[in-house]
C-alpha positions, 0 to 999 in steps of 0.5 A: 423224658417229659413230665406232665404239668399234673406230674409237677403239681403232685409229685411234691405232695406224693413226696411229702406223704411218703416223708410223713407215712414214714413217721410216727403216729403223730405224723398222721393228722399231716397225713390226713390233711394232705390226703384231703388236699389230694381229693380236692385237686380237680384231675380232669382240670390238670388232664385238659391242660395236659391234653387237648381234647381227641377231636379231630378234623374229618376232611384233609381241608380240615387238617389243612393238608392236601395232595400237591400235583405230584401227589405229595402230602403238603400243608395248605399254608406253608407247603411243608411236608406233614409234622407228626410232632404237632404238639411237643411232649404229647405222643399220644395226642399226636399218634391219634391225630396221625391215626385220624388223618390215616383214615381220611387218607384211606377213604381219599384212595378209596375215591380215587380207586374209583373216579381215577382207576374206574373200578368198581367196589364190590360188597362182601359176603355176596348174600349179606343181609342188610343188618350184618356186618360187611366188607368190600373189594374193588373190580375193573369193569373187565374183570370177570369177563377179560379172557386173557389176563386178571391181575390180583393185588394183596397188600400187606397187614396193618391199618393199610386198606384196598389200593394201599401198600403203606400209610406211612409212604403215602403220608412221608412220600407220595400216592406213587410210592404208597398206593397200588394206583400206578401199578392198577393203571399200568395194568388197565393198560396193558390189558388186564382186568384187575381185582384189589382185595381188602383183607385187613377189612375183617370187622366193624366196631361198635359201642360196647354196651354197658353192663349193669352189675347188680349189687350184692346188697340186694341179692345177698343173704349174708348179714346186714354190717357184713354186706355193708362192709363189703360194699363200702371196700368195693366202692373204695376199690373202685374209687381208687381204680377211677382215680388211676384211670383219670390219670392214665387215660384223662380223655377215657374213649368209648370201649368198642367190641368187634363184629366179625365179617362172614367168611372174611374174619381174617386176611387168609379168610378173606382171601379164600372167599374172593378166590372162590367168589370172584377169581375161580369163576372169571373167564381169564386163562392166565391169572396173576397175583401181586402180594406184598409182606402178610399178603404173601402168607395169605396166597401161600395158604389159599394155595394149601386151601386150594391147591389144584385150583390155583394151579390150574388158574394161576399163571404167576405170583410176584411177591414183595417182602413176603413173610410167608414160611412153607415149614411153619404153613406146613406146604407140601412138597407139590406147593413148594415145587410149583413155587419154585417155578411159578414164584419169585419174591422181591425183597428189600436189599441193597444189591442191585435190582433183580441181583439173586438173595439167598434164602433159607426157604426152600420155595421160590427164588429171592431177588433184590428189588434194589432198596434197603429200608422198606420205610422210605421206599416200597420194593413193590414199586421198585421191582419191574414186576411186569417183566416177571417173565411169566407175567409176560404173556399175550 
């Protein structure tokens, strides 16, 4: 268990105060003196010694990391993999540093989608005004015009964005393990149009405006003495709260508010929106979905909302570790029957690749992806989804 520097300094004082308070009236003077001492301790200075500023680089080079020729993230000087515990006993700071690096990697993957995969970034909603929040997806040049085959990729929930399967794998393993890029390149080589969804980009964050609360003394008809007492209590309460906040969150971050993107406020909404405005409008006779984790749930919801259209246009669905549930999502009998014939769910398992895995749900077959722990290898990478019997079409 880690103990902060400020805790070690303040602990003896708190213990002394507790012991004194158990004594009689004669101890009041000592209590007052100790309280005065506490009031003069500069907590801000103590916290700065506890936790460095949450000020991180905004480039890979600034972090002194780069991806090598194998797509592995390595330190520029030492060649070592990424180290999470950069500073011992500062888990919160280390986590914030990891998140900052993750945001840079997200932008890096976006660049790869455009430069290496030749995909186009398409802003949504398609009729968005200049001032409203927007999201985006990625598409190949022929995504809407390819007359034969269209591949649609949906990642899971969490921090991942378009082009990623798992951020942890990108950082700790390599780009091939954690991104959709190898899959996209193979799809393009085999003649597919490609659409990459971005179902977690549901809102933008802006700083929350400060609300100035009018003092009760300005608007109340209460007697002046009573107002003064209430204001004094209010100030003391605020002082105690600020004291606690300084200790709990010494580097108080800005308060943010979320502005949701129209018709794309959830992964399910996003899937339906992209279907209505892009996939349904495409020329492809055969549409194929690859959906990982929560992406599988989003696809099932799409099918519930657009059953006839999906059945008419979608040829096959490859799921990996899908978290959909046909009972909880109330998928009808006709949907479950279609899924049994047209879907396959590759799941994390120690069984050999494509070995049948028992399922409690009456929907699609479940087979092994020949991987047991998701955090060390992606089932999307292990499963040979292109050999799915219905994806191998002309």
